[in-house]
N, C-alpha and C positions, 0 to 999 in steps of 0.2 A: 110136333108141336103140342104144347100141354093145354089141354082144356081148363075151363075154369074150376071143374071139380077137382081135377088132378094138382091144380096150383093150390087150392085151399087146403086140400089134403096134405100136400107137401109141406106148408106153412103151419096149420094148425092141428094136424093130426098127428098121432104116434108120440105124444108127450107122455111121460112118466113122471110120477110123484113120489115123494118119500118123505116120511115124517120121523122124528125121534123125539119123545118127551120123556122127561126124567124129574122127579122130585126126590129130594132126600131130607131128612131130619138133619139138624145141625151136629156138628162133631163134638164130641166130649172136650171140655176145657178144665183146666187146673189153674187156679190163680197161684203165682208163684212171686218169690223176692229175689231180686238181682243180688249179685255178690255170692259170697260163700260163707253165710252166717253159721254154719256147722263147723267150719274149718276142716272140712274134709278134702278139698281139692275140687269139688263138685260144685257148679255154679247153678243159679235157678232153683233154691229150694222151695218147698212147698209153703204157703202162708198160713198163718192162723185163722181159723173161721172163729168169729166172736158170738155167734148166735143170731138168731132173728131169721129174716127172709133173705135168701141170696138174690132172689129175682126182684123187679119192679112190676107194677101192675101195667104201667105202659111204656115199655122200652123205647128209647129214642137213640139217635146215633152218638149223642154226648153221655147217656148214661144207660147201657144195655143191661147193666146188672146192680145190685147195690153194692157200691164199693165201700160203704161204711161197715159192711158185715166181714170185712178182711183186714189183717194188720200183719206187719211183719214180726216174726217170733222173736223173743229174746235172744242174744247171742249164744252159741252153741246149744241152742233148743231146736228140736225139729218142729216143723209147722203141724197143725192139728188137721189140716185139710185133706181130704182123700183125693185120689187121682180120679180126675174125669168127673166130677160131682155135679156139673150141670152142662147143659148143650148149648153151643153157639147158633147163630141163625141158620135156618134151612134154605135149601135151594130148589129153585124151579126152573126148568128150561124146555123150550119147545124149539127144535130145529126143523127146517123144511127145505127141500130141494125139488127142483123141477128139471128136467133135462129130456134131450131128443137126440137120437142117434140117426144120423144120416149115412146111408149105405153109398160109398163112392164106388166101390166095385164090389166083386164076390167077396173078396177078403179084407177089403179095408173099408173102415168106417170113421165117421167123424162125429164126436159126441160134444153138443153144447150143453153146459150145466150153469144153473144158478142156484146158489145156496145161501141160505138165511139161517145164521146161528143166533139164537135167542131172538127169533122173530117177533116175540111179544114184548121184547125189551123189559122184560121183568128185572128189577134190581136184586142181583144176587150178592149178599154183603159178605165181607169177610168177619173173622171173628174179632172181638173188641181187644183192646190191649190187656193183657193179663198180669202184668207186673206192677205190684203195690209200690205206690209212692212216685210212679212216672207220670208225665203230662197226659198221656194217652191212656191211662188206667181206667177201664170201663168204657171207653169210647171206640167206636168204629170209624176207621180211616181209611178203609180199604174195600173194593167191590170188584167183582169180576167184569168181564167186558160187556158193554152194552150191545145192542143189535148189530151183527156184523153181516155185510153181505158181499158175496164173492162171485165172479164169473169165471168159468173154465172152459177150456177147449181140449178135449182129448183126442188123440189120433191113434186108432186101433187098428193093428195088422196082424 
């Protein structure tokens, strides 16, 4: 028969926790033009940079960068914009797990896990549309998953 101390230890004792946190700057972005303006058989040529600021002071989902600073080059002319000339949105993620292993026999264990991915529910935005002249040019329309919770039961032998 289990005493009160042994029962509470069996239920509340022996839990382990783990965390993973990561922060990354945005990925390099290059504004491009759809089609084959150079007539080389390659699609998505680089756009022309018209000058001025590439960024906006207060980026929003509808205007992440200054779309007026870019245009399609003339036919058969390469764009003057360099590759990866500015960065997309950065990411931040905090994952957390808590688990407990129950010893069934000497060689058999049962582990209960609860895992939280993006526990702080931080929005991690995708890159904006990068093709001049499209409806999504300069707009962010994607994001990574919100907070995800999962439970698991693992039998170890």
